[in-house]
N, C-alpha and C positions, 0 to 999 in steps of 0.2 A: 480557172475560170473566174472564181470569186476574187482572186487577187487582181486579175485583169480589170474586173468591173470596179474594184476599189481604187485602182490607179486612175481609171477614167473619171471617177467621182471627184478626185482632187481638182479637176479642171473646173468644177461648178462652184459658184459663189457660196459663202457660208454666212449664215445669219445667226447670231447669238444675242440674247438679251439678259439683262440683270435688273432686278428691282430690290430695293431695300427700304425698310421703314423702321422706325424705332422711336422710343419715348424714353427720356432720361429717368423717368419714375415708372413705377408700376402702372399698368393700364388701370385708370380709375374711371375714365369716361371714354366714350367712342370718339368724340371730337375734342380731344384735350389740346390746349394751345401749345403745349411743348412738344408736340409731335413733329417729326420731320421725315421726309422720304426722298428717295432718289430712284430714277430709273434710267437705263441706258440700252442702246441697241448698237451692236457692233456688226458691220457687214464687211466681209473679207472677199475681195475679188482677186483671183490669182492671175493678174496680168503682167506683173513685173517679177516673175520668178525665173527669168532667164531660160525659159522653155524646159525647165527641169521636170515639171509635171507631165508635159507632153512627151518627153523622152522616157519618163518612167512608164507612162501608159503604152507607148509603142514597145517598150522592153517587155512589159507584161503580156501584150498581145503575141509577141514573138515567142516568149516562153510558153504560152498556152499552145501555139501551133506546134512547137517542138515536142511538147508533151503528147499532143495528139498524134504526131508523127511517130513517136517512140511506141505509143500504144498500138499503132497500126502495124509497125515493124514487128512488134512482139506477137501479135495476132497471127501475122503471116508466117512467122517462125514456128509458132505452135502448130498451125495447120500443116506446114511442110513436114515437121517431125512426125505427126500423127500419120499423114499420108505415106511417108517413107517407111515407117514401122509397119503399116498395113501391108504395103507392098512386099516387104521382106517376109512377113508372116505368111502371106499368100504364096510367095515363091517357095518357102520352106515346106509349106503344106504340099505343093505340087512335087517338089523334090522327094518328099517322104513317100508319095505313091509310086514314083518312079523307082526309088530304091527297093520298095516292097516287091514290085514286079521283077526287078533285077535279082532279088533274093529268091523269089519263086523260080526263076529261070536257072539260077545256080543250083538250087536244090534238085531240080529236074535233071540238070547235067550231071550232077553228082550220082543220082540214082542210076542213070544210063551208064556212066563210067564204071560204077560198082558192079552193075549187071554184066557189062562187057568183060570186066576183069575177072569176075567169078566164072564166066564162060570160057576164059582163056583167049578172048579176042583182042585184048589190049594189054599194055604193060602197066606196071606200078606207077610209071611216071604220069600216064594219062590220069590215073586215079587220084594221084597226089595233086596234079594241076587242078582237077575238079574240086578237091577238098580245099585247096588254097583259094579258088574263085568263090567258093561258098562262104569261107571265112571272111574274105574281103567284102563280100555282099552283105554279110551280117554286120560287119563293122560300119560299112556305109549306111545301112539302114538304121543302126543305133545312133550314128552321128546325125542323120537327117531328123530323127525323132527329137534328139537333143537340141538341134538347131531350131526346130519348129517350136519347142516349148520355150526356148530362150527368146525367140522372136515374138512369140505370143505374149510372154511376160513384158517385153519391151513395149509392145503395142498397148498392153493394159497400163503400163506406166505413163506412156505418152498421152494416152487419152484420159487419164485420170480415173479410170475405173478401178474397183477394188479387185484384188486377186482372188 
């Protein structure tokens, strides 16, 4: 923005001045006859620059707009990443509660299969299948917990909060 303003200020006229006075000898009196002086004013008007300054000002404006657009794109990308991380963490939390229920059901099924096996109402195959389902439910529940913690860490990272 400052660069753009500076480029636009090149289109304005410039005024500079210079004054000089001196005495060939040391100053003895205020109005010494050997004193001399000169003054000048220089005015610069940028009209014959081949539209160079106008082009530079337009370029600076376009660069400022491009910078603003890049900032907007970056903000949108950050918002999208935080929102996506939040959705993933929320989904992982829901998956964790579902797998906890699945584990509870597998434990109940194993208890029933074990009781049926001990009473002689089922075979070892049914008991083994119930144990396998319980093991799979434990693995799914552990994976869901891990996924939730990983997604929560990703959300903290994307939002810039401290772990």
